[in-house]
C-alpha beads as a LAMMPS data file, in Angstrom:
LAMMPS data file: protein, C-alpha beads

322 atoms
321 bonds

1 atom types
1 bond types

-500.0 500.0 xlo xhi
-500.0 500.0 ylo yhi
-500.0 500.0 zlo zhi

Masses

1 110.0

Atoms # bond

1 1 1 0.001 0.056 -0.109
2 1 1 1.079 3.508 -0.894
3 1 1 2.666 5.689 2.130
4 1 1 0.726 8.827 1.632
5 1 1 2.749 10.455 4.124
6 1 1 5.961 9.973 2.274
7 1 1 4.502 9.723 -1.285
8 1 1 2.790 13.014 -1.518
9 1 1 4.555 16.397 -2.048
10 1 1 4.336 19.020 0.370
11 1 1 2.384 21.264 -2.110
12 1 1 -0.436 18.630 -1.999
13 1 1 -0.723 17.881 1.840
14 1 1 -1.956 19.736 4.780
15 1 1 -1.422 18.560 8.494
16 1 1 -3.477 20.014 11.266
17 1 1 -3.170 19.617 15.223
18 1 1 -6.251 20.570 16.499
19 1 1 -7.145 20.391 20.510
20 1 1 -10.246 18.773 22.027
21 1 1 -12.441 20.977 24.089
22 1 1 -14.766 20.897 27.049
23 1 1 -17.699 23.311 27.411
24 1 1 -20.292 24.883 29.775
25 1 1 -18.316 24.704 32.680
26 1 1 -21.188 24.540 34.888
27 1 1 -23.288 27.361 34.323
28 1 1 -22.267 28.926 31.133
29 1 1 -24.720 26.361 29.091
30 1 1 -23.984 27.032 25.026
31 1 1 -21.787 30.047 25.856
32 1 1 -18.423 28.952 27.399
33 1 1 -15.573 26.882 25.873
34 1 1 -12.129 25.575 27.029
35 1 1 -9.476 24.001 24.780
36 1 1 -7.662 21.115 26.323
37 1 1 -4.309 19.547 25.800
38 1 1 -5.431 16.740 24.015
39 1 1 -5.156 16.263 20.269
40 1 1 -6.438 15.304 16.598
41 1 1 -4.022 15.197 13.912
42 1 1 -5.424 15.453 10.500
43 1 1 -3.711 15.126 7.393
44 1 1 -5.293 15.998 4.188
45 1 1 -3.804 14.619 0.829
46 1 1 -4.474 15.374 -2.662
47 1 1 -3.330 12.489 -5.178
48 1 1 -2.649 13.505 -8.548
49 1 1 -5.401 11.347 -9.767
50 1 1 -7.893 9.468 -8.283
51 1 1 -6.939 6.002 -6.946
52 1 1 -9.706 3.637 -5.930
53 1 1 -6.945 1.241 -3.945
54 1 1 -6.084 3.922 -1.799
55 1 1 -8.288 4.107 1.166
56 1 1 -10.323 7.328 1.586
57 1 1 -9.951 7.523 5.232
58 1 1 -7.066 5.919 7.570
59 1 1 -7.126 6.133 11.267
60 1 1 -4.066 6.070 13.623
61 1 1 -3.711 6.241 17.481
62 1 1 -6.135 5.561 19.967
63 1 1 -9.297 6.519 17.665
64 1 1 -8.424 3.594 15.515
65 1 1 -9.732 1.557 18.151
66 1 1 -12.739 3.108 18.696
67 1 1 -16.235 1.782 17.280
68 1 1 -17.203 5.759 16.559
69 1 1 -13.848 5.982 14.182
70 1 1 -16.201 5.790 10.982
71 1 1 -18.445 8.391 12.144
72 1 1 -15.752 10.773 12.887
73 1 1 -14.371 9.877 9.432
74 1 1 -18.081 10.248 7.647
75 1 1 -18.562 13.674 9.205
76 1 1 -15.179 14.828 7.983
77 1 1 -15.736 13.852 4.546
78 1 1 -19.360 15.033 4.506
79 1 1 -18.276 18.290 5.094
80 1 1 -15.716 18.230 2.297
81 1 1 -18.576 16.742 -0.089
82 1 1 -20.699 19.827 0.774
83 1 1 -17.764 22.463 0.436
84 1 1 -16.804 20.759 -2.888
85 1 1 -20.089 20.003 -4.504
86 1 1 -19.231 21.916 -7.664
87 1 1 -15.495 20.490 -7.633
88 1 1 -15.649 16.684 -7.827
89 1 1 -12.212 16.476 -8.923
90 1 1 -10.988 17.496 -5.905
91 1 1 -13.296 15.467 -3.462
92 1 1 -12.162 12.159 -5.671
93 1 1 -8.724 12.883 -4.966
94 1 1 -8.740 13.602 -1.549
95 1 1 -7.314 11.303 1.038
96 1 1 -7.727 11.632 4.749
97 1 1 -5.353 10.417 7.882
98 1 1 -6.964 10.915 11.513
99 1 1 -4.575 10.185 14.386
100 1 1 -6.444 11.389 17.312
101 1 1 -6.195 10.725 21.076
102 1 1 -9.644 12.210 21.738
103 1 1 -12.503 9.990 23.188
104 1 1 -15.438 10.151 21.090
105 1 1 -18.829 10.871 21.870
106 1 1 -17.878 11.659 25.260
107 1 1 -17.962 15.677 25.393
108 1 1 -14.563 16.402 24.534
109 1 1 -15.070 18.133 21.320
110 1 1 -14.149 15.289 18.763
111 1 1 -16.798 16.704 16.461
112 1 1 -15.411 20.174 16.231
113 1 1 -11.974 18.810 15.397
114 1 1 -13.796 17.157 12.538
115 1 1 -15.660 20.119 11.339
116 1 1 -12.973 22.754 11.538
117 1 1 -10.415 20.444 10.033
118 1 1 -12.404 19.624 6.774
119 1 1 -13.300 23.662 6.735
120 1 1 -9.561 24.521 6.877
121 1 1 -8.420 21.658 4.344
122 1 1 -11.132 22.964 1.843
123 1 1 -10.200 26.451 2.099
124 1 1 -6.372 25.942 1.712
125 1 1 -6.688 23.590 -1.564
126 1 1 -8.626 26.090 -2.995
127 1 1 -5.840 28.835 -2.353
128 1 1 -7.992 30.592 0.114
129 1 1 -6.488 31.753 3.499
130 1 1 -8.827 31.015 6.102
131 1 1 -9.617 33.604 8.700
132 1 1 -10.853 32.312 12.407
133 1 1 -13.934 34.921 11.724
134 1 1 -14.891 33.187 8.555
135 1 1 -14.200 29.381 9.941
136 1 1 -16.267 30.183 12.968
137 1 1 -19.189 31.219 10.998
138 1 1 -18.940 28.484 8.588
139 1 1 -18.332 25.938 11.196
140 1 1 -21.559 27.109 13.130
141 1 1 -23.605 26.721 10.046
142 1 1 -22.643 23.079 10.093
143 1 1 -22.734 22.352 13.748
144 1 1 -24.674 24.918 15.779
145 1 1 -22.682 25.055 18.907
146 1 1 -19.933 27.645 18.581
147 1 1 -18.320 27.473 22.045
148 1 1 -16.643 24.123 21.404
149 1 1 -15.612 25.179 17.676
150 1 1 -14.270 28.665 19.002
151 1 1 -12.272 26.910 21.695
152 1 1 -10.769 24.336 19.525
153 1 1 -10.414 27.324 16.683
154 1 1 -8.481 29.991 19.123
155 1 1 -7.296 27.925 22.018
156 1 1 -7.796 28.846 26.015
157 1 1 -11.044 29.948 27.237
158 1 1 -13.660 31.855 25.066
159 1 1 -17.123 33.445 25.710
160 1 1 -19.643 33.212 22.796
161 1 1 -22.701 34.715 21.594
162 1 1 -24.787 35.423 18.663
163 1 1 -24.842 38.657 17.209
164 1 1 -28.370 40.178 17.628
165 1 1 -27.643 43.364 15.472
166 1 1 -29.287 43.812 11.936
167 1 1 -25.819 44.010 10.366
168 1 1 -24.474 41.196 12.536
169 1 1 -26.822 38.556 11.079
170 1 1 -25.747 34.899 12.159
171 1 1 -22.407 36.315 12.990
172 1 1 -20.823 34.723 16.267
173 1 1 -19.558 37.315 18.909
174 1 1 -16.287 35.861 20.458
175 1 1 -14.054 36.832 23.426
176 1 1 -11.042 34.726 24.222
177 1 1 -9.615 35.029 27.898
178 1 1 -6.563 33.568 29.387
179 1 1 -7.124 30.597 31.588
180 1 1 -4.869 30.670 34.644
181 1 1 -1.988 28.461 34.092
182 1 1 -2.059 27.140 37.928
183 1 1 -5.756 25.628 37.050
184 1 1 -5.766 22.318 35.776
185 1 1 -8.172 19.954 34.287
186 1 1 -8.848 16.109 35.288
187 1 1 -11.266 14.587 33.284
188 1 1 -13.228 11.375 34.076
189 1 1 -14.503 9.574 30.960
190 1 1 -16.936 6.769 31.273
191 1 1 -16.992 3.862 29.136
192 1 1 -20.347 4.652 27.484
193 1 1 -21.147 7.757 25.314
194 1 1 -23.831 10.224 25.027
195 1 1 -25.161 12.007 22.194
196 1 1 -25.912 15.774 22.151
197 1 1 -29.448 14.988 21.148
198 1 1 -30.034 12.781 23.954
199 1 1 -28.385 15.065 26.467
200 1 1 -30.715 17.660 24.837
201 1 1 -34.001 15.550 25.328
202 1 1 -33.886 15.881 29.047
203 1 1 -33.623 19.584 29.341
204 1 1 -37.005 21.337 29.986
205 1 1 -38.660 23.672 27.863
206 1 1 -39.273 26.101 30.647
207 1 1 -37.244 27.028 33.677
208 1 1 -37.931 28.890 36.781
209 1 1 -36.910 32.749 36.702
210 1 1 -34.762 32.172 40.012
211 1 1 -32.881 29.516 38.300
212 1 1 -32.320 31.532 35.137
213 1 1 -31.134 34.227 37.494
214 1 1 -28.491 32.067 39.283
215 1 1 -27.019 30.978 36.110
216 1 1 -26.626 34.633 34.912
217 1 1 -25.012 35.729 38.067
218 1 1 -22.708 32.461 38.153
219 1 1 -21.634 32.930 34.664
220 1 1 -20.596 36.738 35.301
221 1 1 -18.749 35.590 38.337
222 1 1 -17.021 32.721 36.695
223 1 1 -15.712 35.152 34.015
224 1 1 -14.668 37.610 36.665
225 1 1 -12.956 34.740 38.564
226 1 1 -11.136 33.388 35.399
227 1 1 -10.109 37.113 34.650
228 1 1 -8.750 37.555 38.094
229 1 1 -7.338 34.397 38.736
230 1 1 -9.467 33.749 42.009
231 1 1 -9.932 30.131 43.010
232 1 1 -12.524 30.851 45.498
233 1 1 -14.833 33.242 43.336
234 1 1 -14.460 30.290 40.790
235 1 1 -15.589 27.429 43.017
236 1 1 -18.518 29.387 44.168
237 1 1 -18.994 30.421 40.516
238 1 1 -19.539 26.657 39.168
239 1 1 -23.044 25.843 40.285
240 1 1 -25.633 25.126 37.405
241 1 1 -29.126 25.032 37.515
242 1 1 -30.181 24.969 33.698
243 1 1 -28.772 21.610 32.724
244 1 1 -26.728 19.603 35.070
245 1 1 -29.752 18.844 37.384
246 1 1 -31.327 17.027 34.512
247 1 1 -28.399 15.640 32.948
248 1 1 -27.157 14.128 36.039
249 1 1 -29.497 10.651 35.513
250 1 1 -27.549 10.030 32.242
251 1 1 -24.322 10.802 33.871
252 1 1 -24.395 9.153 37.488
253 1 1 -20.494 9.491 37.689
254 1 1 -21.423 13.212 38.371
255 1 1 -22.864 12.906 41.573
256 1 1 -20.787 10.005 42.739
257 1 1 -17.350 11.804 41.942
258 1 1 -18.989 15.251 43.590
259 1 1 -19.698 13.113 47.005
260 1 1 -16.010 11.195 46.679
261 1 1 -14.276 14.563 46.167
262 1 1 -16.387 16.575 48.917
263 1 1 -13.375 16.851 51.356
264 1 1 -10.833 17.099 48.579
265 1 1 -9.129 20.655 47.590
266 1 1 -10.891 20.789 44.162
267 1 1 -12.046 24.079 42.348
268 1 1 -15.198 22.460 40.923
269 1 1 -16.534 19.403 39.516
270 1 1 -18.649 19.665 36.692
271 1 1 -20.097 18.025 33.367
272 1 1 -17.729 18.450 30.269
273 1 1 -20.257 19.427 27.623
274 1 1 -23.165 17.551 27.736
275 1 1 -21.407 14.676 28.993
276 1 1 -20.689 11.656 29.527
277 1 1 -17.328 13.024 30.738
278 1 1 -17.333 14.767 34.037
279 1 1 -14.498 17.728 34.329
280 1 1 -12.752 18.300 37.764
281 1 1 -10.775 21.660 37.868
282 1 1 -7.962 21.853 40.573
283 1 1 -5.120 23.970 41.394
284 1 1 -1.922 22.611 40.362
285 1 1 -0.619 22.527 43.908
286 1 1 -3.422 20.200 44.668
287 1 1 -3.469 18.264 41.842
288 1 1 -1.320 15.074 42.882
289 1 1 -3.669 14.464 45.871
290 1 1 -6.847 14.775 44.065
291 1 1 -5.498 12.755 41.012
292 1 1 -4.547 10.097 43.357
293 1 1 -7.947 10.058 44.664
294 1 1 -9.854 9.871 41.702
295 1 1 -7.678 7.160 40.350
296 1 1 -8.366 5.098 43.332
297 1 1 -12.054 5.633 43.197
298 1 1 -11.770 4.829 39.506
299 1 1 -10.276 1.345 40.111
300 1 1 -13.319 0.440 42.515
301 1 1 -15.770 1.116 39.580
302 1 1 -17.553 -1.840 37.977
303 1 1 -16.555 -0.120 34.725
304 1 1 -13.631 1.822 35.471
305 1 1 -13.613 5.075 33.710
306 1 1 -10.456 6.535 31.841
307 1 1 -8.809 9.464 33.650
308 1 1 -7.341 12.010 31.740
309 1 1 -4.574 14.472 33.419
310 1 1 -4.664 17.571 31.164
311 1 1 -3.924 21.334 31.066
312 1 1 -5.506 24.038 28.746
313 1 1 -4.066 24.452 25.215
314 1 1 -3.517 27.957 24.464
315 1 1 -2.652 28.045 20.849
316 1 1 -6.027 26.350 19.199
317 1 1 -5.834 24.978 15.489
318 1 1 -2.388 24.900 14.110
319 1 1 -1.057 24.156 10.865
320 1 1 2.111 21.736 11.071
321 1 1 5.079 22.077 8.885
322 1 1 5.697 18.373 7.616

Bonds

1 1 1 2
2 1 2 3
3 1 3 4
4 1 4 5
5 1 5 6
6 1 6 7
7 1 7 8
8 1 8 9
9 1 9 10
10 1 10 11
11 1 11 12
12 1 12 13
13 1 13 14
14 1 14 15
15 1 15 16
16 1 16 17
17 1 17 18
18 1 18 19
19 1 19 20
20 1 20 21
21 1 21 22
22 1 22 23
23 1 23 24
24 1 24 25
25 1 25 26
26 1 26 27
27 1 27 28
28 1 28 29
29 1 29 30
30 1 30 31
31 1 31 32
32 1 32 33
33 1 33 34
34 1 34 35
35 1 35 36
36 1 36 37
37 1 37 38
38 1 38 39
39 1 39 40
40 1 40 41
41 1 41 42
42 1 42 43
43 1 43 44
44 1 44 45
45 1 45 46
46 1 46 47
47 1 47 48
48 1 48 49
49 1 49 50
50 1 50 51
51 1 51 52
52 1 52 53
53 1 53 54
54 1 54 55
55 1 55 56
56 1 56 57
57 1 57 58
58 1 58 59
59 1 59 60
60 1 60 61
61 1 61 62
62 1 62 63
63 1 63 64
64 1 64 65
65 1 65 66
66 1 66 67
67 1 67 68
68 1 68 69
69 1 69 70
70 1 70 71
71 1 71 72
72 1 72 73
73 1 73 74
74 1 74 75
75 1 75 76
76 1 76 77
77 1 77 78
78 1 78 79
79 1 79 80
80 1 80 81
81 1 81 82
82 1 82 83
83 1 83 84
84 1 84 85
85 1 85 86
86 1 86 87
87 1 87 88
88 1 88 89
89 1 89 90
90 1 90 91
91 1 91 92
92 1 92 93
93 1 93 94
94 1 94 95
95 1 95 96
96 1 96 97
97 1 97 98
98 1 98 99
99 1 99 100
100 1 100 101
101 1 101 102
102 1 102 103
103 1 103 104
104 1 104 105
105 1 105 106
106 1 106 107
107 1 107 108
108 1 108 109
109 1 109 110
110 1 110 111
111 1 111 112
112 1 112 113
113 1 113 114
114 1 114 115
115 1 115 116
116 1 116 117
117 1 117 118
118 1 118 119
119 1 119 120
120 1 120 121
121 1 121 122
122 1 122 123
123 1 123 124
124 1 124 125
125 1 125 126
126 1 126 127
127 1 127 128
128 1 128 129
129 1 129 130
130 1 130 131
131 1 131 132
132 1 132 133
133 1 133 134
134 1 134 135
135 1 135 136
136 1 136 137
137 1 137 138
138 1 138 139
139 1 139 140
140 1 140 141
141 1 141 142
142 1 142 143
143 1 143 144
144 1 144 145
145 1 145 146
146 1 146 147
147 1 147 148
148 1 148 149
149 1 149 150
150 1 150 151
151 1 151 152
152 1 152 153
153 1 153 154
154 1 154 155
155 1 155 156
156 1 156 157
157 1 157 158
158 1 158 159
159 1 159 160
160 1 160 161
161 1 161 162
162 1 162 163
163 1 163 164
164 1 164 165
165 1 165 166
166 1 166 167
167 1 167 168
168 1 168 169
169 1 169 170
170 1 170 171
171 1 171 172
172 1 172 173
173 1 173 174
174 1 174 175
175 1 175 176
176 1 176 177
177 1 177 178
178 1 178 179
179 1 179 180
180 1 180 181
181 1 181 182
182 1 182 183
183 1 183 184
184 1 184 185
185 1 185 186
186 1 186 187
187 1 187 188
188 1 188 189
189 1 189 190
190 1 190 191
191 1 191 192
192 1 192 193
193 1 193 194
194 1 194 195
195 1 195 196
196 1 196 197
197 1 197 198
198 1 198 199
199 1 199 200
200 1 200 201
201 1 201 202
202 1 202 203
203 1 203 204
204 1 204 205
205 1 205 206
206 1 206 207
207 1 207 208
208 1 208 209
209 1 209 210
210 1 210 211
211 1 211 212
212 1 212 213
213 1 213 214
214 1 214 215
215 1 215 216
216 1 216 217
217 1 217 218
218 1 218 219
219 1 219 220
220 1 220 221
221 1 221 222
222 1 222 223
223 1 223 224
224 1 224 225
225 1 225 226
226 1 226 227
227 1 227 228
228 1 228 229
229 1 229 230
230 1 230 231
231 1 231 232
232 1 232 233
233 1 233 234
234 1 234 235
235 1 235 236
236 1 236 237
237 1 237 238
238 1 238 239
239 1 239 240
240 1 240 241
241 1 241 242
242 1 242 243
243 1 243 244
244 1 244 245
245 1 245 246
246 1 246 247
247 1 247 248
248 1 248 249
249 1 249 250
250 1 250 251
251 1 251 252
252 1 252 253
253 1 253 254
254 1 254 255
255 1 255 256
256 1 256 257
257 1 257 258
258 1 258 259
259 1 259 260
260 1 260 261
261 1 261 262
262 1 262 263
263 1 263 264
264 1 264 265
265 1 265 266
266 1 266 267
267 1 267 268
268 1 268 269
269 1 269 270
270 1 270 271
271 1 271 272
272 1 272 273
273 1 273 274
274 1 274 275
275 1 275 276
276 1 276 277
277 1 277 278
278 1 278 279
279 1 279 280
280 1 280 281
281 1 281 282
282 1 282 283
283 1 283 284
284 1 284 285
285 1 285 286
286 1 286 287
287 1 287 288
288 1 288 289
289 1 289 290
290 1 290 291
291 1 291 292
292 1 292 293
293 1 293 294
294 1 294 295
295 1 295 296
296 1 296 297
297 1 297 298
298 1 298 299
299 1 299 300
300 1 300 301
301 1 301 302
302 1 302 303
303 1 303 304
304 1 304 305
305 1 305 306
306 1 306 307
307 1 307 308
308 1 308 309
309 1 309 310
310 1 310 311
311 1 311 312
312 1 312 313
313 1 313 314
314 1 314 315
315 1 315 316
316 1 316 317
317 1 317 318
318 1 318 319
319 1 319 320
320 1 320 321
321 1 321 322
């Protein structure tokens, strides 16, 4: 079989490094995202001419062992198909290698990497230099959840909202904030997956005014806590009333971990996105102690979850020189 990575000239390949993400951070439903230093490496190749003997998509790394790998590959190729509807020559010649360590279907932004990777490649192969605002606008048209896309694109923490001005159209307004370097992330990822539609289905159509007000206050406090690097304020800010109380039934690890870590010096314990992963935020001075506790707890579970010791990615999407 042809080794694409050595056979194709530099001018006909693009290699991207895209970070995984977590979102919501408790009260920031659909508006807060955070990039993590767990990555998907995506390489796109253009063959001189179509060769049916070369696989369309090749998987490497931990993703190759996932039953959802084909879904990730299909999403990437489907986006290219939409963008290149009028250029079937490009579509027939493209080949993709996905080398990813991001668990799929557990609230760590794997779909965002597929969407942004495909969009970036589609632009560059047509000699268009993609800009962050344009990429985000295109990506949101396809996926609809800007916070994970923006975090993957820009790195660090992002705050997102849709423009409501007459001139703004469907433009997404994004602000990037520097995440405190001392705040580390421990992700507990169960062995089961959870789709966004399933996690949305359990949410109520109406909420109490006091619950909505609480989330507005907590989200504002959270942004201030990040800006001021204030552990105590952040600890107070992570309470949510809009989605976690309803999604907890789908992710029993959330309540179990909160009970388990009640006496530990953590900053907070929240769902990662809609789940099934759980995010524990901890100051690095306490991380060794907390991580040891979580690992010990995980070993006692009937189906031990994967425990990821992560930090925040500050670079976002990167095109690598090969």
